[in-house]
C-alpha positions as CSV (number, residue, x, y, z in Angstrom):
1,X,126.3,-16.4,4.9
2,X,126.1,-19.2,2.3
3,X,122.6,-20.1,2.7
4,X,121.6,-16.7,1.8
5,X,123.8,-16.3,-1.0
6,X,123.0,-19.8,-2.4
7,X,119.3,-19.0,-2.3
8,X,120.0,-15.6,-4.0
9,X,121.4,-17.3,-6.7
10,X,118.6,-19.7,-6.8
11,X,116.1,-16.9,-7.2
12,X,118.1,-15.3,-9.9
13,X,117.9,-18.4,-11.5
14,X,114.5,-18.6,-11.3
15,X,113.5,-15.2,-12.3
16,X,116.3,-15.5,-15.0
17,X,116.8,-11.7,-15.3
18,X,119.9,-10.8,-17.5
19,X,121.6,-7.6,-17.9
20,X,121.9,-8.4,-21.8
21,X,118.2,-7.3,-21.8
22,X,117.9,-4.8,-19.0
23,X,121.0,-2.8,-19.9
24,X,121.1,-0.9,-16.6
25,X,123.6,-1.9,-13.9
26,X,121.7,0.2,-11.6
27,X,118.5,-1.9,-12.2
28,X,120.5,-4.9,-11.9
29,X,122.2,-4.3,-8.5
30,X,118.7,-3.1,-7.2
31,X,117.3,-6.5,-8.4
32,X,119.9,-8.5,-6.9
33,X,119.4,-6.6,-3.5
34,X,115.7,-7.6,-3.6
35,X,116.4,-11.2,-4.5
36,X,118.8,-11.4,-1.6
37,X,116.3,-9.4,0.9
38,X,113.7,-11.8,0.1
39,X,116.0,-15.0,-0.6
40,X,115.0,-16.8,2.9
41,X,111.7,-15.2,3.3
42,X,108.0,-15.4,2.3
43,X,107.5,-16.1,-1.7
44,X,104.4,-14.0,-2.3
45,X,106.3,-10.9,-0.8
46,X,109.1,-11.7,-3.1
47,X,106.8,-12.2,-6.1
48,X,104.7,-8.8,-5.0
49,X,108.1,-7.1,-5.3
50,X,109.3,-8.9,-8.5
51,X,106.0,-7.9,-10.0
52,X,107.3,-4.0,-9.6
53,X,110.6,-4.5,-10.4
54,X,111.9,-2.8,-13.3
55,X,114.6,-5.1,-14.1
56,X,112.2,-7.9,-14.2
57,X,109.8,-6.0,-16.4
58,X,112.7,-5.0,-18.8
59,X,114.0,-8.6,-18.8
60,X,110.6,-9.9,-20.2
61,X,110.4,-7.2,-22.5
62,X,107.5,-5.4,-20.7
63,X,108.6,-2.0,-20.0
64,X,105.0,-0.4,-20.8
65,X,101.4,-2.0,-20.3
66,X,98.7,0.1,-21.4
67,X,95.0,-0.7,-21.0
68,X,94.5,-0.4,-24.7
69,X,97.6,-2.6,-25.6
70,X,98.2,-4.9,-22.8
71,X,101.6,-6.5,-23.1
72,X,101.3,-10.2,-22.3
73,X,104.8,-10.8,-21.7
74,X,105.0,-10.4,-17.8
75,X,101.6,-12.3,-17.4
76,X,103.4,-15.1,-19.4
77,X,106.4,-15.1,-17.4
78,X,104.6,-15.0,-14.1
79,X,102.1,-17.8,-15.1
80,X,104.7,-20.3,-16.7
81,X,108.1,-19.8,-15.1
82,X,107.6,-18.0,-11.9
83,X,104.4,-19.7,-10.2
84,X,101.9,-22.3,-12.3
85,X,104.4,-23.8,-14.9
86,X,103.4,-25.0,-18.3
87,X,100.1,-26.4,-18.7
88,X,98.4,-25.1,-15.4
89,X,96.6,-22.1,-17.2
90,X,94.9,-21.1,-20.5
91,X,95.9,-18.6,-22.9
92,X,92.9,-16.5,-21.7
93,X,94.5,-16.4,-18.4
94,X,97.7,-14.9,-19.5
95,X,95.6,-12.0,-21.5
96,X,93.5,-11.3,-18.5
97,X,96.4,-11.3,-16.2
98,X,98.1,-9.0,-18.7
99,X,95.0,-6.6,-18.5
100,X,95.4,-6.7,-14.6
101,X,99.0,-5.6,-14.5
102,X,98.2,-2.7,-16.8
103,X,99.3,0.6,-15.8
104,X,102.7,-0.2,-15.0
105,X,106.0,1.4,-16.7
106,X,109.4,1.4,-16.7
107,X,111.0,5.0,-17.4
108,X,114.2,6.3,-16.9
109,X,115.0,3.1,-14.8
110,X,112.2,3.5,-12.6
111,X,109.0,1.8,-12.0
112,X,106.1,3.9,-12.5
113,X,102.2,3.5,-12.1
114,X,99.6,5.7,-14.2
115,X,96.1,5.0,-13.0
116,X,94.7,6.4,-16.3
117,X,96.4,3.4,-18.1
118,X,94.7,0.9,-15.9
119,X,92.3,-1.5,-16.9
120,X,89.4,-1.3,-14.3
121,X,87.1,-3.7,-16.4
122,X,86.2,-7.3,-15.0
123,X,88.5,-10.2,-15.7
124,X,88.3,-13.6,-15.4
125,X,91.8,-15.3,-14.1
126,X,92.1,-19.0,-13.4
127,X,88.2,-19.4,-13.2
128,X,87.8,-16.6,-11.0
129,X,85.4,-13.4,-12.1
130,X,86.1,-10.0,-10.7
131,X,87.9,-6.6,-11.0
132,X,91.2,-7.8,-10.3
133,X,94.1,-5.5,-10.0
134,X,97.6,-6.9,-10.0
135,X,97.8,-7.8,-6.2
136,X,94.3,-9.6,-6.8
137,X,95.9,-11.8,-9.6
138,X,99.0,-12.6,-7.5
139,X,96.7,-13.8,-4.5
140,X,94.7,-15.9,-6.9
141,X,97.9,-17.6,-8.5
142,X,99.6,-18.3,-5.3
143,X,96.2,-20.0,-4.3
144,X,97.0,-22.7,-6.7
145,X,98.7,-26.0,-5.6
146,X,100.7,-26.1,-8.7
147,X,102.8,-23.0,-7.1
148,X,104.4,-25.0,-4.6
149,X,104.8,-28.1,-6.7
150,X,106.6,-26.2,-9.2
151,X,108.8,-24.7,-6.3
152,X,109.4,-27.5,-4.4
153,X,110.4,-29.1,-7.7
154,X,113.0,-26.6,-8.5
155,X,114.2,-26.4,-5.0
156,X,114.8,-30.1,-4.9
157,X,116.8,-30.1,-8.0
158,X,118.8,-27.0,-6.8
159,X,119.6,-28.3,-3.5
160,X,119.6,-32.0,-3.6
161,X,120.2,-33.5,-7.1
162,X,120.2,-32.4,-10.3
163,X,120.0,-35.4,-12.1
164,X,117.6,-37.4,-10.0
165,X,114.0,-36.7,-10.0
166,X,112.1,-37.1,-6.4
167,X,108.9,-39.6,-6.5
168,X,105.7,-37.2,-6.1
169,X,105.2,-39.0,-2.5
170,X,108.6,-37.5,-1.4
171,X,107.5,-33.8,-2.2
172,X,103.9,-34.0,-1.7
173,X,104.3,-32.9,1.9
174,X,106.6,-30.5,1.2
């Protein structure tokens, strides 16, 4: 299945998780299986699983996210590398997104959720206010047009040409 394997490699490059940081062959094997399972599927579903993937959380140095000290590392990667791209969000969006993802921990190579560590207060993410949890923030982020532009540009570079930058009018319908 060459297309499946090519797209699995594309997503591995996109999320850029390395065993040098994860240090668990089991977690990396599960991460690659997750990418392969979603390689040709829906990006929203892939992103939901990535947000709860132990290898990803360790890979971005976010093994613990407590309400008393929200870890911004996954939030920064989510907004900058995985979805919106640089310049399409503010520092406050990162900190509020980090708050929405509190309660998630990687312990003994497993992802766990501790409800007592979740920040249940009101948050403001990308101009929207509410008592947002992780899944709410993913929905808000994925509704932004910048996500499609970022992904289409990366897919064009991966599948079509590494050197020629396509005109915006060519990519817009995609």
